N, C-alpha and C positions, 0 to 999 in steps of 0.2 A: 504494499499499499504506499509506502514511503515514496517510490519513484512518481506515482500519480499525485501524491500530495505536493511534492516538489514541482511538478510540472503545472499544477494549479497556481501555486504561489508566483511561480514565474509568469504565467499566461496572464494572470490577474494582476500583476504589478501596476500600480497606479489607479486602480478601480477601487471601487468602495467595497472591499472584500477583505475578510480576515479569516485565517485558519488558526483554531487554537487546538491543543491536544491535551488528553488526560491519559495518564498512564498508571496502572495499578500492579505492575509487576513489583515483586518483593525486593529485588536486588537494585537498589539505587545507584550503586556504582556501575552496574551493567547498563542501566538506562542512560547515564550520563555518557558512557562509551557509545551506545547506539546513537545517541544524538549527534556526536561528533562524526561517527562513520557513515552515518546515512545523511549527513548534512542538513539536519533538521534545524531550520532557521526561525520558525514560527513558535510563539509562546506554547509551552507545555507545563502541565502541573503533574505532580506525583500525588496520587490518591492513597497515601499512607500505606502502600504495598497491598492493598486489599481490595478485592471485587465488591465488597460491601463498605467501601470507604466513603466518607462524607460526600464527595463530589458525585460519585455513582448512586448513592442512596438518594440524593436531592434530585437528581436528574432521571431517576428510576431507570437506570440502566440494566437492561436484561440481557444483552448479549454483547460480546466483544469479537470484533470492533463494532461499535455503534457510531452512526453518523448522524448528527442533527443538523439541519440546515435552517437557520434563522433569517428573517428578513430584516430589512433596516430598522424596524420598530421593535425588534427583539421577539418577535412572535415566531415560535416553532412552525415552519411550513412543511418540513419533511423530518420524520423520525425514522431511523434505521433504513434510510434510503441506501440502495445498493450502489456501490461504486460505478458501475457501468451506466447508471442513470444520473449520477451527481453533476457532471458537466452541463448536461441539458437543463437540469433544475437550476443551477447556479446562474447560467445564461439567461433563463426565464426571469429569475429575480431581478437581475440587473437590467434586463430590458423593461421590467415593470418600473423599477427605480428610476431609469432614464425617462420614461414616458410620463411619470407623474411628478418628478423632480422633488419628491419627499425625502427626508432625510433617512 
């Protein structure tokens, strides 16, 4: 998934788009190494090394990986969207944003 995420960040540079990550792996040192090796440049949070950590619990994450797509107003528009549908959904939200001019 990291290559796709890197391509999204590159393709959408300068657009009103942000990618955020949450990781629940137990080994924080390994996570830090992965961030460097995979060239992860977007913000990532560590959820206390648990699948029932506070972030996962508050967002009701039931599967991993989970992808939530929020619009400019912070409304969840897609939950658990599949990676192959993600680009089109992002482009649709950006088009809506461009057409309405809303923040």
